[in-house]
N, C-alpha and C positions, 0 to 999 in steps of 0.2 A: 804122286806127291800127296794128293788128297787121301788116298787109300792108306798111305803110310801114317799119316796123322791120325786117322781113325783107329788104326791098329794100335798105335802108341797110346792113344787116349783110352782104348779099351783095356790095354795091359795095365796102365796106371790105375784105372778104376778098379780092376780086379785085385791089384795089389793092395789098394786102400781098403777094399772090402775084406780081404783076408786078414789084414792087419787089425782092423777094428774087431772083427769076429774073434780072432785069436786072443786079443787083449781082453775082450769081455768074457770069454770062456775061462781064461786063466784067472782073472779076478774072481769070477763066481766060484771056480773050483777050489781056490786057495784062500778063500775069505776067512775060514775058521781053522787055519793051520796052527801047529804048535810052534809058537814064536820062540826063538832062542835068545832074544834080547835086542840090544842096540845094533848088532852086526848081522841081523837076520837077512840072508840073501833073498828069501821069498818076499819079505816086506819091501826090500829095495826094488825087486823086479815089479811088484805090484805098484809101487810109486812111479816107476818108469812107464808102465802101461797106463796109469791114470793121467800122467802128464801128456803122453802121446794122444790119448783120447781127447783130453781137454784142448790141446792145440789144434787137433783136426776139427773139432766142433766149433772152436773160435774162428778158424779159417772159413768154415762153411757159413757161419753167421756173418762174417765180414763180406763174403761173396754175395750172400742174399741181400744184405743192406745195399751194397754197391749196385747190384742188378736192379733193385727196386728204385734206387735213386736215379739211375740212368733211364729206366723206363718212365718214371715220373717226369724227368726233364724232357724226354722225347715227346711225351704227350703234351706237356705244357708248351713247348716250342712250336709244335705243329698246330696246336689250337690258337696260339697267339699270332702265328704267322699267317693264318687264314684271314685274319682281319686286317693285315697290313697291306694286302694287295687290293687297293681300291681301284676306282675307275681312272684309267690313264687315257691319253689321246690314242695310244696304240691299241689298247683293249676296246676302245669305242670306235676304232677304225676311222678316225678323223684324219683327213688329208690336210697336211700343213703346207699349203702352197702359197708362195709369195707372189 
């Protein structure tokens, strides 16, 4: 199960890398093409590539902000909970006998 998840994640990462690389190469290669006007298929495909790259980078930014927020919250909670555990009768090993 764990191996299958890793393989799936590796395939997804490879697909995303190929998608980004192909989009960047196409945009760079066709940046100065002979445009035929409003219905230019090359311009339409460049717009699709730009939108794909923009959405992938926005998703990466959201992931980075979320990871930083969770990390900050974990550090804050662990630092604040260290001071909450004060001396209790159990931690002082006091016998409560009547």
